[in-house]
C-alpha positions in Angstrom: -9.4 20.9 -2.6 -11.6 22.0 0.3 -11.1 18.9 2.4 -10.1 20.2 5.8 -13.3 18.9 7.4 -12.5 15.3 6.5 -10.2 15.3 9.5 -13.4 14.9 11.6 -13.4 11.2 10.7 -9.7 10.6 9.9 -8.2 11.9 13.2 -10.4 9.7 15.5 -9.6 6.6 13.4 -5.9 7.4 13.6 -6.2 7.7 17.4 -7.9 4.3 17.6 -5.2 2.8 15.5 -2.5 4.2 17.8 -4.4 2.8 20.9 -4.7 -0.6 19.3 -0.9 -0.5 18.7 -0.3 0.3 22.4 -2.6 -2.5 23.6 -1.3 -5.1 21.1 2.3 -4.1 20.4 4.3 -6.0 17.8 8.0 -6.7 17.8 8.4 -7.4 14.1 11.3 -5.4 12.9 13.0 -5.9 9.6 16.3 -7.6 10.4 19.5 -5.9 9.1 20.3 -9.0 7.1 17.2 -8.6 5.0 17.6 -7.2 1.5 16.9 -3.6 0.6 14.4 -4.9 -2.0 12.3 -6.4 0.7 12.3 -3.1 2.6 11.2 -1.3 -0.6 8.4 -4.0 -1.0 7.3 -3.4 2.6 7.3 0.4 2.1 5.2 0.1 -1.1 2.8 -2.2 0.7 2.3 0.0 3.7 1.8 3.1 1.5 -0.6 1.3 -0.8 -2.6 -0.1 2.1 -2.7 3.3 3.9 -3.9 5.2 0.8 -6.5 2.6 -0.1 -7.7 2.6 3.5 -8.2 6.3 3.2 -10.0 5.8 0.0 -12.3 3.3 1.7 -13.1 5.8 4.4 -13.7 8.4 1.7 -16.1 6.0 0.0 -18.0 5.6 3.2 -18.2 9.3 3.6 -19.3 9.6 0.0 -22.0 7.0 0.6 -23.2 8.8 3.8 -23.3 12.1 2.0 -25.0 10.7 -1.1 -27.7 9.0 1.1 -28.5 12.1 3.0 -28.7 14.2 -0.2 -31.0 11.7 -1.8 -33.3 11.6 1.2 -33.3 15.4 1.3 -31.7 15.6 4.8 -28.5 17.5 4.1 -28.1 18.9 7.6 -25.5 18.3 10.3 -22.2 16.8 9.4 -23.1 16.8 5.7 -22.8 20.6 5.5 -19.3 20.4 6.9 -18.2 18.0 4.1 -16.9 19.2 0.7 -19.3 19.1 -2.3 -20.1 15.6 -3.6 -18.2 16.1 -6.9 -15.1 17.1 -4.9 -15.4 14.1 -2.7 -15.7 11.8 -5.7 -12.7 13.4 -7.4 -10.7 13.0 -4.3 -11.8 9.3 -4.0 -10.5 8.5 -7.5 -7.3 10.4 -7.0 -6.6 8.3 -3.9 -7.5 5.1 -5.7 -5.3 5.9 -8.7 -2.2 6.6 -6.5 -3.0 3.6 -4.2 -3.4 1.4 -7.2 -0.1 2.5 -8.6 1.6 1.8 -5.2 -0.1 -1.6 -4.9 1.1 -2.4 -8.4 4.7 -1.6 -7.3 4.2 -3.6 -4.1 3.1 -6.7 -6.1 5.9 -6.3 -8.6 8.6 -5.8 -5.9 7.1 -8.8 -3.9 7.4 -11.0 -7.0 11.0 -10.0 -7.5 12.2 -10.2 -3.9 10.0 -13.0 -2.5 12.2 -16.0 -2.0 9.8 -18.9 -1.4 6.1 -18.1 -1.1 5.1 -21.5 0.2 7.8 -21.6 2.9 7.0 -18.1 4.1 3.2 -18.8 4.2 2.4 -15.9 1.9 0.2 -17.6 -0.7 -3.1 -16.5 0.7 -1.8 -12.9 1.2 -0.6 -12.8 -2.4 -3.8 -14.2 -3.8 -6.0 -11.8 -1.8 -3.7 -8.9 -2.8 -4.0 -9.8 -6.4 -7.8 -10.0 -6.1 -7.8 -6.6 -4.5 -5.6 -5.3 -7.3 -8.0 -6.7 -9.9 -11.0 -5.1 -8.2 -9.3 -1.7 -8.2 -8.2 -2.2 -11.8 -11.8 -3.0 -12.8 -13.1 0.0 -11.0 -10.6 2.3 -12.7 -11.3 0.8 -16.1 -15.1 1.1 -15.4 -14.6 4.7 -14.5 -12.6 5.4 -17.6 -14.7 3.3 -20.0 -18.3 3.6 -18.6 -18.1 6.6 -16.3 -18.8 4.6 -13.1 -19.4 6.9 -10.2 -21.6 7.1 -7.1 -22.9 3.9 -5.6 -21.1 1.7 -8.2 -17.7 3.3 -7.4 -18.4 3.0 -3.6 -19.2 -0.7 -3.9 -16.1 -1.5 -5.9 -13.9 0.6 -3.6 -15.2 -1.1 -0.5 -14.9 -4.6 -2.1 -11.3 -4.0 -3.1 -10.5 -2.7 0.3 -12.2 -5.7 2.0 -10.0 -8.0 -0.1 -6.9 -6.0 0.9 -8.0 -6.0 4.5 -8.2 -9.8 4.4 -4.8 -10.0 2.7 -3.0 -8.0 5.4 -4.9 -8.6 8.6 -6.8 -11.8 7.9 -3.6 -13.6 7.0 -1.8 -12.1 10.0 -4.7 -13.2 12.3 -4.7 -16.8 10.9 -0.9 -17.2 11.1 -0.3 -15.6 14.5 -3.4 -16.2 16.5 -5.0 -19.4 15.1 -1.9 -21.3 13.9 0.4 -19.6 16.6 3.4 -19.1 14.2 
């Protein structure tokens, strides 16, 4: 796929993420006593979140590209992007793989999670399941009804927002507001 120019947006976002990590470092390291299964769950979760984050960025680029093409202003950055069909194909490839990884993350979490209430993970689990359902609906709608364009963009961003709340919203509430 001719996608080299997508780095125009991805690389600055990566740099911002690294700067945030430098400003707000975390000291959470998986303890050696933790099970291998928990490590696998964390790996699946990080991979799923990362890929679905890229899918959300791809959806935003797709929305930007589509808007400029519909208003007949295809100049500037739009010319550097791959064709609309390639962008959409890439979006769904990322969503399919991210959905599979999120499925494995939820399954491994169900297996290796000891006590959801004691570990304060109910909200994270519920929001992750909501995100999973949103992405499942999107993939089903694409397969069954041929969803694409704005519909696909809205569903992708909705699923990502639920996932964003699951990962960072719960972390913010637990660590900043409740100081745990």
